[in-house]
Each structure stands twice: as C-alpha cells, then as structure tokens.
N, C-alpha and C positions, 0 to 999 in steps of 0.2 A: 250091511248097514252102512249108511253115509254119515259121516260126521265132520264138523269143523271144530278145530281147537285153536284158540287164541292164546298165545303165550307171551310172557314178558319177564323180565329180570331186572333188578334195581340193586344198587349198592350206595350205602352211605359212607363215602370215602371209598378209596379204591386201591388197596383193600380196605374192607371195613365190614359193617354189619349188612348182609345181603338178604334180599327177599326175592321170591319167584312166585308166579301165579299162572294158572291156566284156566280158561273158560271152555268147557265142552258143550257144543251145541248140536242139536239134531234139527236140521232145517234152520229155523230162526229161533228156536226155543232153547234157553239154557237148560241143559240137563243137570250139570253140576259145576261148581267152581272148587278148585283146590289151590292151596297156597302154602308156602313155608318159608322158613329162614335159615341162615347160617351165619356163624360168627366169622371174623377175619377171612373174608372170601372177596371174590372180584365180581364185577358186573357180568363179564363173559361167562363165569362159572354159573351164575344165576340164570343167565339167558339159556344156557344148555341144560340146566336142571329142569326147568319149566316143561319142555316138551318130553323129557325122559319120564318125569313123574306122571304127566298126563297120559302118555301112551301105556304106562303100567296100569292104569285104571281101566283101560279098555280091554275086556277080557275075550270078546268075541271078534274074530277076524273081521276088519272093517276097511272101508275106503274112507281115508281120512285126509283132509286138507288141513295143514298146520299153517296158520297165519302169524307171522312174527315181524317185528320191526328191527330185528337184528340181521343185518346182511352177514355178519360173522357166522351166525347159525345157518342161515339158508345157503349161503355160498359154500361154507365148509361142508355141510352135508350133501349137498347136490353136486358140487364140482370138485373141491379140494380133496376130500376123503379118499377118493380112488387112488390118487398119487401118493398120499400119505401111507396107504397100506402097502403099495408097491415098494416105497422108498423106506420101509421099516419104521414108520410113524415119525419120519423126519421131514422138515420143510425143504424148500428149494435151496436154503442156504446149508443143508446137511446138519441143521440143529434140530433136537427133539421138539415136536410140537407141543405147544402149551395145552393143558387140559385134556391130554390123551386119554385119561380114564373115563371121562365124561363123553369123549367122542366115541369110544368103543361101546359104551353102554347106549348112546343114541343110536348108533349104527345097528346094534343088535335089536333094539327096541322097534326100529323101522321095519325090519325084515318080518316081523310078525303080522304086518298089515300092509295095505297098498297105501302108501303115504305120498301125498304131493305137497309141495311147499310153496307158500306165497309170501311175498314181502310186502308190507304196508308201511307208509310213512308214519313215524312216531309223532304223538301229540297232534294229530290231525283230526279229520272228522269221522273217523271210525270208532263208534261207540263201544264195540267190544274190545278193541285194542286199548282204548282209553281205560276201560274198566279193569283190564288185565294189569295195566300200568298202575292204577290206583291200588289195586290189591297187593302187588309186588311192592310198592313203596311203602305201604302201611306195615309191611313186615320188617322195614329197616329201622323202625322207630325204637 
C-alpha cells in the first residue's frame, strides 16, 4: 500500500500549549486525519509527535511518503540521526540532543514501513500542508 502523510506541529508560546496534526492520504483521497495537543511543550516536540502518531495508525507495512514543512524533522531523521546513534545521542558539540525520546520513537516507527521524506514550504500553496497546519494550530487554543 502506498500512502502520503502530511504532518505539522504548532505551539502557542515556545514552550506553551502545543498541537500536532497528520493527514493520511491514499493517492489524493484523505483516508483520515488525526490531531492532538500537549501542555507546556515546544514546536519541535509537536513537529516530531505528528509523524510518530501517524505512523502508529498504519498497521499494514506500507510505502509512505511523509511530507513536512519542518527541516528539523526531515533533516534529523534522514541525515543527523545516524551520527547521533554513533555518538551516543550527542550532537557535534558533545551535548545531549534535544527531544531524544521522540527521535528514538520516530526512528523505530519508520523501521516498520518503507518511509521517504519530503519537505514543503510552510504556508505556501500546498492545500494538505495548509490543512495540517490549521488542524495543529486549532489544538493550541
């Protein structure tokens, strides 16, 4: 099965009340949307939570393209994570990486599927990215 998942996170204050959202599509048809919130969190934690929660919903091994407007998430999972694992979850300055718990969950979630990552510009002309943003922001109220 091939799926697309649009994800986004938002935060009112940073830290503050956060929201996350994911839109799961089969071809161009929305299969379902999920969203949630957290108190006293950060935008980056919400950006990471969205794909984790979306991947949890997909029970059958699938080919998934996750579309995010967060370079932090995309670059972290496709480039930086390999070095973090080797360096004991420390960054290039030998300091513990932020959000380690969520990076470990996201890494494990990706291994259950064939996952590709795509970045899109935020608040541009991508209707599903904009919808994910609206859902995430609505959870910060």
